[in-house]
Legacy VTK file of the C-alpha trace (Angstrom):
# vtk DataFile Version 3.0
C-alpha trace
ASCII
DATASET POLYDATA
POINTS 89 float
20.498 8.948 4.449
22.554 6.650 5.817
24.766 4.766 3.357
25.744 1.104 4.606
26.961 -2.085 2.784
23.686 -3.997 1.694
23.592 -7.705 0.258
21.278 -6.474 -2.529
20.231 -10.498 -3.282
19.034 -10.609 0.397
17.493 -7.585 -0.027
15.388 -8.833 -2.880
14.663 -12.279 -1.375
12.945 -10.338 1.337
11.083 -8.097 -0.675
9.805 -10.732 -2.946
8.835 -12.772 0.314
6.832 -9.872 1.265
5.475 -9.231 -1.900
4.696 -12.935 -2.442
1.066 -13.308 -1.599
-0.094 -10.223 -3.887
1.662 -12.386 -6.650
-0.200 -15.536 -5.557
-4.089 -13.769 -5.585
-3.111 -13.429 -9.272
-1.771 -16.824 -10.253
1.597 -15.316 -11.046
5.221 -16.797 -9.537
8.021 -15.062 -8.207
11.423 -16.228 -8.990
14.562 -14.825 -7.872
17.851 -15.921 -8.737
20.999 -14.072 -7.087
24.940 -14.375 -7.810
25.910 -14.499 -4.625
27.525 -11.756 -2.503
26.122 -8.760 -4.719
26.820 -5.671 -2.090
26.153 -2.238 -2.583
26.761 0.992 -0.511
23.258 2.438 -0.168
20.483 3.457 2.286
19.145 0.214 3.010
15.227 1.865 3.262
15.650 4.001 0.328
16.810 1.023 -1.841
14.077 -1.542 -0.428
11.439 1.219 -0.992
13.174 1.208 -4.940
12.866 -2.484 -5.206
9.509 -3.091 -3.590
8.216 -0.251 -6.162
9.605 -2.501 -9.184
8.609 -5.862 -8.286
5.119 -4.231 -7.355
4.887 -3.150 -10.650
5.941 -6.134 -12.492
3.247 -7.896 -10.237
0.440 -5.557 -11.138
1.383 -5.358 -14.777
2.144 -8.722 -15.614
-0.609 -10.825 -16.427
-2.559 -13.858 -14.462
-0.540 -16.806 -14.524
2.830 -15.163 -15.680
6.344 -15.957 -13.835
8.191 -12.593 -12.936
11.697 -13.545 -12.866
14.187 -11.205 -10.648
17.660 -11.494 -11.080
20.818 -9.851 -9.174
24.015 -10.481 -10.265
27.085 -8.461 -10.904
28.064 -6.778 -14.107
32.093 -8.014 -14.712
32.470 -5.366 -17.108
31.673 -1.956 -14.745
32.218 -4.220 -11.633
28.849 -3.190 -10.334
25.551 -5.173 -9.369
22.414 -5.251 -12.248
19.055 -5.670 -10.758
16.923 -7.348 -13.704
13.285 -7.956 -13.674
11.903 -9.700 -16.710
7.885 -11.554 -17.044
7.074 -14.725 -18.591
3.999 -15.747 -19.710
LINES 1 90
89 0 1 2 3 4 5 6 7 8 9 10 11 12 13 14 15 16 17 18 19 20 21 22 23 24 25 26 27 28 29 30 31 32 33 34 35 36 37 38 39 40 41 42 43 44 45 46 47 48 49 50 51 52 53 54 55 56 57 58 59 60 61 62 63 64 65 66 67 68 69 70 71 72 73 74 75 76 77 78 79 80 81 82 83 84 85 86 87 88
């Protein structure tokens, strides 16, 4: 495991872009909202796998035709990033 500074918003946009075809097949819409410059120190590959798993599960278990909101922002109370996934119909 090699920690590095990772732009979480950029990583999430890359993951959702690569999984967008799966969402389209289920008539779902992926929507990403990200604050600027949300950075974490992490192993990029491990973090990418974790985010991919969360988004992939959202696609699998959200109803057909729904919108899947993925939001990245900074928790100003704890000075840490947050990754939030929500489903809307």
